[in-house]
N, C-alpha and C positions, 0 to 999 in steps of 0.2 A: 377426538373433538378439537377442532381448530379454535385457538384463543388469540386475542389481540394482546401483544406485549405493550402496546401504547396505552390501551384503555383497561387492561386487566379484566377483560370481559369476553364472553363467548359470542360467536357469530350467529348461532341459532340454537334452538332447543336441543338439549342432549337426548331427549326422548325420540323426536323425529322432526328434523328441520323442515322437510318438505311438507309434512302435515301441518306444521305450525304456519308456514307461508300460506298454504291454502286456506287455513282457518282465519288468520289475521288479515292478510292483505287481499286475497282474492274474494273470499266470502264477505270480509269486512267492507269491501268496496262494491258489493253486490255484482260481482262478476261471475259468470259471463253476461248476465242480464244487461249490465250497463252498456255493453257495446253491441248488443243485438240491434239489427236494423240501422247500424251506423256505418258510413263509408270510411270513417277514420276515427281513431280513438287515441288519446294521448295520456300517458301515465308519467308522472314525475316521482322520482324516488330519492330519498336522502340516505345515502349509504349503500353503494353497490356491493361491497364486501366480496363474497364468493360468487355473486351473480345468481344465487339460488332463486330469489324473487323474480328476477328477469326471466330465467329459464322456465319457471313455473307459469308465468304470465304468457310467455311465448307459446308454450305447449297448449295451454287452454285456449288461447286466441285462435291458433290454427285449427283446433278441433271444433270450435263452436262459432266463430265469426263468419260473416258472409264471405264467400270466396274471393270477392274483389275488394274487400276492405283492407285498410292499412293500420298498423299499430305503430305509433311513435312512442318510444320509451326513452326518457331522459333520466340519467342517474348521475349523482355526484359522489365522488370518493376522494378523500384527501390522502389516504394511505393505501394505494392500490396493491393488491396481492400479485404474486407472480403466477404465470400459467400453471406451474407445477403445484403451487399451493392450492389453487382453485381446483385443479383436477383431483388432488388428493382429498380435499374437503368434500367433494361431491360424489366420491366413489360409492357411497351407500345407495345413490339413486341413479347409477349409471344405466340400469336396465330401463328406467323410465325416461331419463333425460339425456342419455349418453350421446345420441346423434346430434342433438342441439348443442350440447356442451362442446363436442368436437368442432362444430361449425363456429361457435363463439370463440373458442380458443385459437382457431386457425386465423381469425381476424382480430384477435385481441390487440389493442394498441400498445405501442411502446409505453413504458411506465415513466412518462415525462409529463409535467404539468401542461394543462391546456384542454381544448375541446376536441374530441375524437369522434368522428362519424363512422359507424360500423353498419354497413348495408347488408341485411340478411333477407332480401326479397321483400315479402309483405311486411316484414318487421324491420324498423330502423331504430338503431340504438345510438343515442348521443351520449357518450360517456365523458363526463367532465372530471378530470383529475385536479381538484381544487377544493378549497374550503367552501362548503355550500353557502355560507352566509356572505362570502365574497362573490361567488359566481352566480347565485340565483338572481340577484338584481340585474344581471347582464343578460339573462335569458330572454330571447325574443320568441314568443309563441302566439302568432296572429289569431289562432282560434282558441287559445287558452288551454288550460290543463283540465282533463276530465276526471282524473283520479290521482290521489296522492298516497304513496306508500311511505309513511314516516317511519323509517327504520333507523339505522345507525345504532350506536350503543345506548344503554340505559342512561337517562338523564343524570343520574347520580354519578355515573362513570364518565360521561361526555357532555357536561353542561354547556360547553362552548358551542355545541351544535343547536341546542334547543333555545333559540334566542327570539327576541322581539322581531329582529330582521326576518327570520324564517316565517313567522306568522304574517307579518306585513306583506311579504312577497307572495305568500300563498294567496292572500286576498287579491293582490294585483293580478295574479295569473288565473284566478278561478272565475267561474261563471255560475249562474243559478243552477243548482243541482250537482255541482262538482263534489265528489265524495272524497273522504280521507279516512285512513285507518292506521292505527298504530298499536303495538303490543303494550305500550305503557298506559297506565291510568293516573299518572302523576297529576296532582291538582293544578300545578302551574301550566302544564301542557294543555289541560282542558280549558283553563281560563284564557290562555293565549289564543286558542282556537275560537273560543266564544267571542272574545274581544275583536277578533279579526272578521267576524261575521258568519261563523259557522254555528249551526245547531249541533250541539255535542251530546253524545249519549254513551253511557257505559254499557259494555256487553261482556258476556262470559269470555274469559281469556282461554288460551290454549294450555292444556296440560296442567302444570302446577301453578300457572298464573291465574289468579282468581278473576281479574278484570282486565279489559282492554278498552280502547276508545275508538269510536267511529264518529264521523261528523259529516254534515252536508252544508255546503255554502248557500247562503241566502242573500242574493244580490242581483247584479245585472244579468240580463238574458244572455244566453250563448250567442256568439257571432255565427252567422250562416256563411259557409264557404261559398266563394264565387264558383260559377260553373267551371268544371275542369276544361282547360284548353284542349281542343281536339287536334289541331295541326300546329306544329312548331317548326319554324325555319331557322337554320343556323347558317350564318355566312362566315366562311373561313374553314379551310381544311387542314389547319395545323393543330398543334396540341390544344390550344384554347377551344377551338371548335369541336374537334373530335372527342375531347373529354366531356363536353356538354352532351354530345350525341350518345356517348357511352352511358352516362348517368341517367339521361332521360329514357333510353332504351330499357334500362333495368327497371324503370318505373312504369313501363307499359306503353311508352310512346314509340312511334316510328318517325322520327324527325327527318326533314329534308335538309340535306347538307349541300350548300352551294359553295363552289370555289371557282374563281376566275381562271385558275391555272388548269392544265390538262391532267395533272396528277395531284394527289394529296401530298401534304408536307413539302410543298415546293419552296417555301421560304426558310426561315431560321429553324423550323422544326424538321428540316431535311438533313441536318447534320448527321453523319454516320454514327456518331456516339455522343452522348451527353452525360454529365455527371449530375447527381442530385445531392444538394446540400441545403440547409436553411441559410438564410442571410443572417450572419452572426452579428449581434449588436451587444454593446456593453450592458444595456439595461433591458429588463423585461418590460414590454410595452404592448399596446394594441397591435402594432406592426409585428413585434416579435411573436405574439400569440398566433398571428396568421401563419407565419413561417414555421412555428412549432407544429401546428396542426397539419399544415400542408406536408411537412417533412415526414411526420409520423404516418400520414395517409399514404404518401408515396412509398415509404419503406416497406409497407405491407401489401401494397396494391400493384406496384409497377412490375411488369415482367422485366426483371433487371438482374444484374450480377451484383450481389452485396459483398463488396470487398473492403469497405471502410474508407475513410478519408483522413489524411493528416493535413491540418491547416498550420502551416509553418509560421513561427513568430520571427519574421524576417526583419522587423524593426521594433522600436520601443512602443510605438502606437499600437501595433498588432498585439504585442505582449500584454499591454495594459487592457486592451479590449477583450482579449480571449480569457484572461484571468477574471475580469469583471463578468464576462458572459457566464463562465462556469459558476461564479458565486451567485449571480442574480437570476439566472434561468432555473437553477435548482434541479438540474437533471440528475437522475440516478447515475452513479458511476458506471453502470452497465451500458450507458448510452453516451456519456461524455467524460473524457479524462484529459488531463494535461500530462504529457510525457516528456521526459528528459530527452536530450539529443541521442544518447546511447540507446534508450528504450525505443525511440522513434526509429532509429536505424535498424534495430532488431526486427521491429514490426514491418518496416517498409521493405526490407531486403536489399536496400542500398544505403550508402552512408548519408546520414542527415546531420547537419551541423548546428541546428537550432532546436529549441524546445518546440513542441507542437500541441495543438488541441486536436484530440482524436475523437472522431465520430464513427464508431464501429458499424452503425446501421446504414451508412451512406454507401453509394455504389455507382454503377454506370448502366446506361440503357441505350437502346437504339431507337431514337424518336420516330423515324419513318415507320418502323415496324409497329410501334405503339399506336400511331395515328391510324394505320390500316386496321389494326385489331379493334380499336375503339369505334371506328366508323362502321363496323360490320353490320350493325342493326339499322343503319340509316338508309334512306333513299339518297343516293349520291348523284349530284348534278355538277359534273366537272365542265370546265370551259364555259361557265355560266356566271355572268355578272348579274347578281340580283338587283332588282329595282322595284319601284313602287308597283309596277304592273305585275311582276312575277311574285310579289309578296302579298297581294291583295286577298288571297284566299287563306292566309295563315292567321291564327289567333294570337301568336306570340312570335317575336323575331329576336334572335340573339346575334349581336354583332361581335364576331370573334375574328375579324379580319384585319387586325393590327391597325396601322395608321389609316387604312381605307375606311375604318369606321367613321372617319370624318366626312365621308360622302353622305352619311345619314345624320351625323351629329357634328355640325361644322365647328362648334366651339370646343370640342374635346381636345384638351392640351396634351396630345401625344406626339411623339417624334420617333424617327428611326435612329438606331444605334448600330453601326456596322461592327461586325465581328468576323474575324478570320481565324480558321483553324488549320492545322497541318497534320498529316499522317506520316510517321517515320518508322522504318524497320527497327526492330529491337536489336540492341547490341548484346554481346555476351554478358555485360554488366547490367544493362537495363532490363534484360529478360527476368532478372530476379525481383523486379518491382511487383509488390503484391497489393498495393493500395493506391487510391487516388492521392496525388500530391497537389495541394493548393497553396499558392503563394502570391496571389494577385492574378497570376495566370494559373494554369493547371496542366497536369499530365496524368493520363490514366494507365493502368497496367496494360501490358501487351495482350492483344487478342488476335489470333491468327497471325502471330509474329509481328504485329505492328502496334505502336502507341498512337493515341490522339493527343495533341498538345494545342493549347490555345490560351487565351483568345484575346483579340484586340477589342477596344471599346472606343469607337470613333463616331461621335455625334455629328461631326462636321463633314463626314464623307457619306455619299449616297451610292457609290459604285459598288458592284459586287465582283468587279474584276480582281484577280489575284495580284497582290502587290508584293514584290520580292522583298522590299524593305520590312514588310510586316512578317514575312516568313523568318527573316534573320532576327527580328526583334523577339519573336516568340521563342526561338531556340536559344537566343542569348539569355533571356530572362530565366528560362528553364535551367540552363547551365549555371547561372549565378546562384539560383536558389538551391540547386542540388548538383554539385560538381560531377557526381557520378553519371548524371543524365545529360551528357554533352553529345550533341548530334551535329553532323555536318549538313549544311543546307543542301548540298548536292544529293543527299540521301532521301530528301522529301519525295514521297511517292504520290502524294495527293494533297491538294489544298482546296479549301472552299471558303467563300465569303458570303455572308447573308446579312440581311437587315432585320435586327430585332425591333420590337416595338417597346418603347418606354414612355412613361408619363413624366410630366415636368417635375413632380415631386418624388420620382423614382419608386413609386408604390403602385401595384396593379390597380386597375379600374374595373370593378366588378359590381354590378347592381342594375337597378331600374333606371332608365334614362328619364330625367325629369322633363315633364311637358310632352312626352311622347308615349302615351299609354300602350302597353303591349311590347315595348322595345326594351331590351336589356343589352348590356355590354360586358364582354370579358376581354380586356386588352391590357397592354402595358406590362406584361409579365417579365420583360427584360431577359436577363440571363438565368432566371430561376423558374422557367416555365415548367420543368418536370416536377417541381414542388408545388407551384402555385395554381396551375391550371385546373387540376382535378379538384382541389379544395374550392376554387371558385365555381366550378361546375356544380358541385353539391349545393352551394349557397344559392345559385341561380335557380336550380330545380326547386329548392325550398320556397323561394320567393314566388315562383310561378304557381306552385300548388298551395301556397299559404300554410306550409307546414312549419314545425319547430325549426328554427334556424340552426345550422351546424356550427355557427361561430358566435362569439359574444357581441353584444350590441355595439360597443365602441369600435370593435374591429370592423363590423358591418358598415358603420358610418364612415370609417376612415377609408374603406374600399369604394364607397359609393361615388358615382360620378357627380352626385349632388354637392360634393365637397368643394368643387371648383367654383360654381356660381355663388355658393355661400361665402367662400373666402373673398371673392371679388366684391360681394356686397359689404363685407366687413371692412375691406380696404377702402371702399368708397366712403364709408362712414368714419374712417380714421381709427377704427378699432384695432387693426393690426397693420 
């Protein structure tokens, strides 16, 4: 029997945890009747634990719900278990839930704070590793919550979860008829639910528990979802556009993908190799939350080589920032460590002369291959410049074409940022490199006997011609950071320059275009597109379908193109 050391309590009944889940949470919320004849149903849970409640709900949903319906399941967990702990705890029910348990664990997020979207076909899990009372006020659920699984540990063991904030947020997110069920019959829980607008009732508990609590919200009517868009156009065949095609295809769409070039990934997404890392910052913020979620999603979703990355502390500023990052981001040591120079050297396979921040889940991928794979379910229209005439038959349009998005949204403050990379043959020393090395520039391990090194950041240049001075600069900076990785410019076998798209505030632009119904944008991903594009695609799909958002509200607002006119209005009023 698995037990929490933090709360000194068990995760489920010692008699039969699955039977308890079915009695308390499924029957207590009148399921499966509650989702019968529904095209979508949303459950919110306080305390993911072993995932037993989720697996039981998923199992029942697929067996009883309409074949074209969707289950959105949102769960909060402050102390996530490991995959191994979950598998061991659920072994008694492997015969009933084993196939779903395997699918869940195959997509289980990194144990880092933040919002994690797990797409399991008709079932979408939004798993939030955070304090429910801090995270629930940030949840965006346009259609509201249909059922609450109030789990977590007993109020006497975990009083910090059962707060007024919880009950207030339940009322905010519920609609008339929203159900709730919990194993506890504690008086203050029943009073909290009643004060929040729920009609509360005691029922027979499971096993040795005499009573449990069920409730129904009595308040505003449920929102009716807008008609599902039929045809969606995506403009742009790079990572931003093909990631949207990929996510929408998994949701049952066959989007049309337009690109003015004759091939996919013709721009910055055409680099032969790219590394994926979060953008590291000293503080945890709405921006950091986006990169945390995007990185965790990329680490488990990209077809990539997971080799890890060492971020070198090449100056005092980086040293302070990386130490603060480790402290404030609160990642488990399994996913972020600070290493001494000797330990960094041992891990890297070459001599490192600085401390480093180590991210073992980082790696590298081949962006053009990813773009072709992600676009596989779309209707692809190459050498095609979309315009108002070619878009008139579409219900929604996603602008994922970099700075060319300004052809449709003239005020969008995005610009190009030139980057050049080089490919060099491995030397006998560099062939031992086993991780990505990041130092302002970067170099990846050798693949097929060659390294990729980069990159320049030149806002003032718009040419994609190869510049010899940039080649020399890339190699010099690499050798300065890691003396063992010194290459002769004459050995460069390939170089490529491309124009990334960046916004004026250096943060991606993802969301609905204000004043242009049906238009959405995903742009400004800069040098972190492998991390940010897929996270942005899930958010846009949620917006289009009015589902639970995969990111917290303040991050959604910070990504939104609406931020730019709002800032301009505040400046005009002298507020900022």
